Every structure is written in structure tokens, then in C-alpha cells.
C-alpha positions as CSV (number, residue, x, y, z in Angstrom):
1,M,19.7,-2.8,-11.1
2,I,22.9,-1.1,-10.1
3,Q,25.9,-1.5,-12.3
4,R,29.4,-2.2,-10.8
5,R,30.6,1.3,-11.6
6,D,27.7,2.6,-9.5
7,I,28.4,0.7,-6.3
8,T,28.3,3.3,-3.6
9,V,26.5,3.2,-0.2
10,D,23.9,5.8,-1.3
11,N,23.1,4.0,-4.6
12,L,22.8,0.6,-2.7
13,L,20.4,2.1,-0.2
14,E,18.2,3.2,-3.1
15,D,18.2,-0.2,-4.7
16,T,15.1,-2.3,-3.8
17,S,16.7,-5.6,-4.6
18,F,19.7,-4.8,-2.4
19,T,17.4,-4.0,0.5
20,N,15.6,-7.3,0.0
21,W,19.0,-9.1,0.1
22,A,20.0,-7.3,3.3
23,E,16.7,-8.1,5.0
24,G,16.6,-11.7,3.6
25,K,13.1,-11.1,2.0
26,N,13.3,-12.2,-1.6
27,Q,15.1,-15.4,-2.7
28,N,15.8,-14.1,-6.2
29,D,17.5,-11.0,-4.8
30,I,19.4,-13.0,-2.2
31,D,20.8,-15.3,-4.9
32,F,21.7,-12.4,-7.1
33,W,23.6,-10.4,-4.5
34,N,25.3,-13.5,-3.1
35,Q,26.6,-14.3,-6.6
36,Y,27.6,-10.6,-7.1
37,I,29.7,-10.6,-3.9
38,K,31.5,-13.8,-5.1
39,Q,32.3,-12.1,-8.4
40,H,33.3,-8.7,-6.9
41,P,35.2,-9.3,-3.6
42,D,36.7,-5.8,-3.9
43,Q,33.2,-4.4,-3.2
44,I,32.6,-6.3,0.1
45,A,33.5,-3.4,2.4
46,T,31.0,-1.1,0.7
47,I,28.3,-3.7,0.6
48,R,28.7,-4.5,4.3
49,L,28.5,-0.9,5.2
50,A,25.3,-0.4,3.1
51,K,23.9,-3.6,4.7
52,D,24.5,-2.2,8.2
53,C,22.7,1.1,7.2
54,V,19.7,-0.9,6.0
55,L,19.5,-3.0,9.1
56,G,20.3,-0.2,11.4
57,I,22.3,-0.3,14.6
58,H,21.3,-2.9,17.2
59,F,22.0,-2.2,20.9
60,K,22.5,-4.9,23.5
61,S,20.3,-4.6,26.5
62,K,21.5,-5.3,30.0
63,V,19.2,-6.3,32.8
64,V,20.0,-4.5,36.1
65,P,19.2,-6.5,39.2
66,E,16.2,-5.1,41.2
67,K,18.3,-4.8,44.4
68,Q,20.9,-2.6,42.6
69,L,18.1,-0.4,41.2
70,N,16.6,0.0,44.7
71,N,20.0,1.0,46.2
72,A,20.6,3.5,43.5
73,W,17.1,5.0,44.0
74,E,17.6,5.3,47.8
75,K,21.0,7.0,47.3
76,L,19.4,9.5,44.8
77,N,16.7,10.4,47.4
78,L,19.2,10.9,50.1
79,N,21.2,13.3,48.0
80,L,18.0,15.3,47.1
81,E,17.0,15.5,50.8
82,N,20.6,16.5,52.0
83,P,22.2,18.7,49.4
84,S,25.1,19.5,51.8
85,E,26.1,15.9,51.8
86,R,26.6,15.6,48.1
87,K,30.1,14.8,46.9
88,P,31.8,16.9,44.3
89,I,31.9,15.4,40.8
90,S,35.2,14.3,39.7
91,S,36.6,15.0,36.2
92,K,36.4,11.4,35.4
93,S,32.7,11.3,36.5
94,K,32.0,14.5,34.5
95,W,33.5,12.8,31.4
96,G,31.3,9.8,32.1
97,I,28.3,12.0,32.3
98,I,29.2,13.7,29.1
99,T,29.8,10.4,27.3
100,G,26.5,9.1,28.6
101,I,24.6,12.1,27.3
102,A,26.4,11.8,23.9
103,A,25.5,8.1,23.7
104,S,21.9,9.0,24.6
105,I,21.7,11.6,21.9
106,A,23.2,9.2,19.4
107,L,20.6,6.6,20.4
108,V,17.7,9.0,20.0
109,A,19.1,10.0,16.6
110,V,19.3,6.4,15.5
111,L,15.8,5.6,16.8
112,F,14.4,8.7,15.1
113,F,16.0,7.7,11.8
114,K,14.6,4.2,12.2
115,F,11.2,5.5,13.1
116,Q,11.1,7.8,10.0
117,N,12.1,4.8,7.8
118,D,9.4,2.7,9.4
119,I,6.7,5.2,8.4
120,P,5.2,3.8,5.1
121,N,4.7,5.9,2.0
122,E,1.1,6.7,1.3
123,Y,-0.9,8.1,-1.6
124,K,-4.6,8.7,-1.2
125,T,-7.5,10.4,-3.1
126,G,-10.6,12.3,-1.9
127,V,-14.2,12.3,-3.1
128,G,-14.6,12.5,-6.9
129,E,-10.8,12.8,-7.6
130,T,-8.2,10.4,-9.1
131,L,-4.5,10.4,-8.9
132,K,-1.7,9.1,-11.2
133,V,1.5,8.0,-9.3
134,T,4.8,6.6,-10.7
135,L,6.6,4.5,-8.0
136,T,10.4,4.5,-7.7
137,D,10.7,1.1,-9.4
138,G,8.9,2.5,-12.5
139,T,5.5,1.0,-11.8
140,K,2.6,3.3,-12.6
141,V,-0.5,3.4,-10.3
142,H,-3.8,5.1,-11.1
143,L,-5.9,5.7,-7.9
144,N,-9.7,6.0,-8.2
145,S,-11.7,8.2,-5.9
146,N,-11.7,7.5,-2.1
147,S,-8.7,5.2,-2.4
148,S,-5.2,4.8,-0.9
149,I,-2.0,2.8,-1.3
150,Q,0.7,2.2,1.3
151,F,4.1,0.6,1.0
152,P,7.4,0.5,2.9
153,K,9.8,3.3,2.0
154,N,12.4,0.8,0.9
155,N,10.1,-1.5,-1.0
156,P,7.6,0.0,-3.5
157,R,6.9,-3.4,-4.8
158,N,4.8,-4.4,-1.7
159,I,1.6,-2.5,-1.9
160,T,-1.4,-2.4,0.5
161,L,-4.5,-1.1,-1.2
162,N,-7.8,0.3,0.1
163,G,-10.4,1.3,-2.5
164,E,-9.7,0.9,-6.2
165,A,-6.5,1.3,-8.3
166,Y,-5.1,0.3,-11.7
167,F,-1.5,-1.1,-11.8
168,D,0.9,-1.0,-14.7
169,V,3.8,-3.0,-13.1
170,E,7.3,-2.5,-14.3
171,K,9.1,-5.7,-15.0
172,K,12.5,-6.5,-13.5
173,P,14.1,-9.0,-15.9
174,T,17.5,-9.0,-14.1
175,T,16.3,-10.0,-10.6
176,K,12.8,-11.2,-11.6
177,A,11.6,-9.3,-8.5
178,K,7.9,-9.9,-7.8
179,F,5.3,-7.2,-7.2
180,F,2.6,-7.7,-4.5
181,V,-0.8,-6.0,-3.9
182,T,-2.5,-6.9,-0.7
183,T,-6.1,-6.3,0.3
184,N,-8.3,-7.5,3.1
185,D,-9.3,-10.5,1.0
186,L,-6.2,-11.7,-0.9
187,T,-2.7,-11.0,-2.2
188,I,-1.9,-10.5,-5.8
189,E,1.5,-11.7,-7.0
190,V,3.0,-10.6,-10.4
191,Y,6.2,-9.8,-12.2
192,G,5.1,-7.2,-14.7
193,T,1.5,-6.8,-15.9
194,R,-1.6,-4.5,-16.1
195,F,-4.6,-5.1,-13.9
196,N,-7.4,-3.4,-12.0
197,V,-8.2,-4.0,-8.3
198,N,-11.3,-2.9,-6.4
199,T,-11.4,-3.7,-2.6
200,R,-14.8,-2.1,-1.7
201,R,-17.9,-3.6,0.0
202,N,-16.2,-6.5,1.8
203,K,-14.8,-8.1,-1.3
204,T,-11.9,-7.7,-3.8
205,D,-12.5,-7.6,-7.6
206,V,-9.6,-8.2,-9.9
207,S,-9.6,-7.9,-13.7
208,L,-6.5,-8.7,-15.8
209,D,-5.7,-6.8,-19.0
210,E,-2.2,-8.2,-19.8
211,G,0.2,-10.8,-18.5
212,N,-0.4,-13.5,-15.9
213,I,-1.0,-13.1,-12.1
214,H,-1.6,-15.3,-9.2
215,L,-4.2,-14.6,-6.4
216,K,-3.5,-16.0,-3.0
217,L,-6.9,-15.9,-1.2
218,K,-7.1,-15.5,2.5
219,N,-8.5,-19.1,2.9
220,G,-5.2,-20.5,1.4
221,V,-6.5,-21.2,-2.1
222,T,-4.4,-20.0,-5.1
223,K,-6.0,-18.8,-8.3
224,K,-4.2,-18.1,-11.6
225,M,-5.5,-15.5,-14.0
226,I,-4.9,-14.8,-17.7
227,P,-5.9,-11.7,-19.7
228,G,-9.6,-11.2,-19.8
229,D,-10.2,-13.0,-16.5
230,Y,-12.4,-11.4,-13.8
231,I,-12.4,-12.7,-10.2
232,S,-14.4,-11.4,-7.2
233,Y,-13.6,-12.9,-3.8
234,S,-14.9,-12.2,-0.3
235,D,-13.0,-13.3,2.7
236,T,-16.0,-12.4,4.9
237,D,-18.1,-14.9,3.0
238,D,-15.1,-17.2,2.3
239,Q,-16.1,-17.7,-1.3
240,V,-15.3,-16.8,-4.9
241,L,-18.3,-14.6,-5.9
242,K,-17.5,-14.5,-9.6
243,H,-14.9,-16.0,-11.9
244,K,-15.6,-15.3,-15.5
245,R,-14.3,-14.1,-18.9
246,I,-15.0,-10.6,-20.1
247,E,-14.5,-9.8,-23.8
248,E,-14.0,-6.1,-23.3
249,I,-12.1,-6.3,-20.0
250,A,-10.7,-2.7,-20.5
251,K,-14.2,-1.4,-19.7
252,V,-13.8,-2.4,-16.0
253,S,-11.0,0.2,-15.7
254,A,-12.7,2.8,-17.9
255,W,-12.9,5.1,-14.8
256,K,-9.3,6.0,-15.5
257,S,-10.5,8.2,-18.4
258,G,-13.3,9.8,-16.3
259,S,-16.2,7.5,-17.2
260,L,-17.9,4.3,-16.3
261,E,-19.0,1.7,-19.0
262,F,-22.0,-0.5,-18.6
263,N,-23.6,-3.2,-20.7
264,E,-27.3,-4.0,-19.7
265,T,-26.3,-3.5,-16.1
266,P,-29.1,-3.2,-13.4
267,L,-29.4,0.3,-12.1
268,Y,-28.8,-0.8,-8.5
269,I,-25.3,-2.0,-9.4
270,V,-24.6,1.3,-11.2
271,A,-25.8,3.1,-8.1
272,T,-23.3,1.3,-5.8
273,Q,-20.4,2.4,-8.0
274,I,-21.6,6.0,-7.8
275,E,-21.9,5.7,-4.0
276,D,-18.3,4.5,-3.7
277,I,-16.9,7.3,-5.9
278,Y,-18.7,10.2,-4.3
279,N,-19.3,8.8,-0.8
280,I,-23.1,9.3,-1.0
281,T,-26.2,7.4,-0.3
282,I,-28.7,6.4,-3.1
283,E,-32.2,5.3,-2.3
284,F,-34.8,3.8,-4.7
285,K,-38.4,4.9,-4.2
286,D,-40.0,2.0,-6.0
287,G,-39.4,-1.6,-6.9
288,E,-39.1,-1.0,-10.6
289,A,-36.3,1.5,-10.8
290,P,-33.5,-0.7,-9.4
291,N,-33.9,-3.2,-12.1
292,Q,-33.7,-0.8,-15.1
293,L,-30.9,-1.8,-17.4
294,M,-28.1,0.7,-18.1
295,S,-25.9,0.5,-21.2
296,G,-23.2,2.8,-22.5
297,G,-20.9,5.2,-20.8
298,I,-21.6,7.9,-18.2
299,P,-19.1,10.6,-17.0
300,V,-18.1,10.5,-13.4
301,T,-15.9,13.6,-13.1
302,N,-19.0,15.7,-12.1
303,L,-21.8,14.2,-9.9
304,D,-24.6,16.4,-11.3
305,I,-23.7,15.5,-14.9
306,C,-23.4,11.9,-14.0
307,L,-26.9,11.8,-12.4
308,N,-28.4,13.6,-15.4
309,A,-26.9,11.0,-17.7
310,I,-28.3,8.1,-15.6
311,A,-31.8,9.7,-15.5
312,K,-31.8,10.1,-19.3
313,A,-30.5,6.6,-20.0
314,T,-32.9,4.8,-17.7
315,N,-36.0,7.0,-17.9
316,T,-36.0,7.7,-14.2
317,L,-36.4,10.8,-11.9
318,I,-33.4,11.6,-9.7
319,H,-33.6,14.0,-6.8
320,K,-30.4,15.2,-5.0
321,E,-30.3,16.9,-1.7
322,E,-26.7,17.2,-0.3
323,N,-25.4,13.7,0.0
324,D,-28.8,11.9,-0.2
325,I,-30.1,10.9,-3.6
326,T,-33.4,9.3,-4.5
327,I,-34.3,7.5,-7.7
328,Q,-37.7,6.5,-9.0
329,M,-39.4,5.7,-12.2
330,K,-41.1,8.5,-14.2
331,K,-44.8,8.4,-14.1
332,H,-46.5,7.9,-17.4
């Protein structure tokens, strides 16, 4: 939060809570800045100028009658057809033209600036890669493979997620500003905490390591989570697929260190995670292999090493050809 000695237009524009106040988005921020203005009336001019910059310049539109437009169009056509009949432009008219051009340039500049600010920030990862990002509010985000986050340039605490990511949210005790993560299925609302979110396969899985969070499901239901909780919800099916306690909840986000952890997990579930990370297709050649149980960790930073580890742990044969992979039981 900005201190009084730091109150300048530039610093205010970089302050998320001030932007929220200017746009009337967050009641906590609105209350804080309204109280600040009462306590520091000498700063009102600077605050108003910064608010105008946040909101941009608004232009009044004037509707021109259709008859007036038609008359102007006919006059223009007449001048084009009879150049000898054109009247010389007076100095006053020239000044009006120049002023109009200048106003048009200013309008284009403002619209361009607004367009640039409307483009959201985005971070994304490719096949088999991860990315660590520290947002401007101090929040740390670890993106898994084939994933992306987007957020408004002036509000890094309002994230849209596709794929999988781990969030270590920075607390804002002064303003108590909330942090939001939105997927196709739900919105996660927190103040400062650590949690993992996976949005793949028409569902969203959330596991909580630390703190408390609220889930607002697309169907209107709200769920509260405490550390160790795991919830899986699908808006497509309109149901909570799983809601359970996990003793070693950190294993859910073990991918951050380059590995996946399993505890007697059927091989077909293991295969779906490998497909998501590497954007490949895995096919089982018999009915026994999918149900082989997998326990322990496997590295996922290299696909070939990963597949060899799975084959060894499950006594299966794995054949890889480009992006198509087949798995079957070893013949005795």
C-alpha cells in the first residue's frame, strides 16, 4: 500500500487497490481510499488526476440528423464533380481543419492507450515445460505444462486459469484485498494462501495446502476448504465429483519439482496425467494393463525416462511412436 509521502500520479496508477477504488470494484479498497481522502484533503487534486487516468477520457457522442448527413454528402459529390466551383478555404476554416485533425489524433492516441491497457497480461507454457512467475502484487505462480494464466494489466489479483497452476498468494493485511482464480467450472476466492488448481478434462480439481479458501461453483453453490481438502467439480456434469481429505496433500503438486507422486493409483489415471503434460495419446492394448496399480514417484521432465519408469513399476511394455503410445502387459 502506498504511503502518504509516495502519493504521486505514477505511484497511484501502479497501486492495485487504488485502481479498484477508482473503478468501484472492491468494497474494502473503496472504504480505505474514501477514508484516506477524508484524512488527507491536500492530496485530493493528485488523487482526482490519477483517477481520471485510470478511467480514461470519455467523449460525448452527438447524433447528426440523417437529412443533414445527406445534404453534406451531396455537397461533397458536387465539389468533386466540379472542381472549378470549389470555394477557397478561409483562414478560419483552415484553423478549424487543423483543430479537427489534432483532435482526431488525440482521440486515436487515447483509444490506442486504452486498447493497450485492455489487453490482458498472459503467461503460458508449452509441452513438457513449467514456468515460475512472480506477479506485481508479490503472489507467486508456478505453471505446469500446457497451461496459461491471464489477468488485467491493472489487477494481478484476478486470474483466469487454463491448465494447471500452483498459487502462493501474497496477503494484503492493510486492504484485505481478495485474490480470485476463475476457471470454466468455478471461482476461487482467497486472501493469502497456497493451493493447486487443475482445470483439465472438463472439470476443476482444487487442493489446499495452507489457509482457507472459498469455491463459488458455477451452479451457485459455495464450498469452504481447509488445509488437506481436495475438491473436484465439473460444471458440465453439474456435480461435485470428489470432496475428500488427503493426508499428504503436497503430493498433488509434486509436479513443481519435476515428478508425479502416486499411491496405488490405477495406471489409466496415471496415463491421463502424462497425456495432459505432453499432449500425447496413450492407448491400452489389453484389459489388464489399465488397472495395474502405480505407487511412488516418476520423473516428468523427460518423456522417455518417464515411460521407462512407468513400465518398470507396473511390469508393462510401452511402445512409443511420435505422439502415439501403447501400453500392454508383459507376456509371461
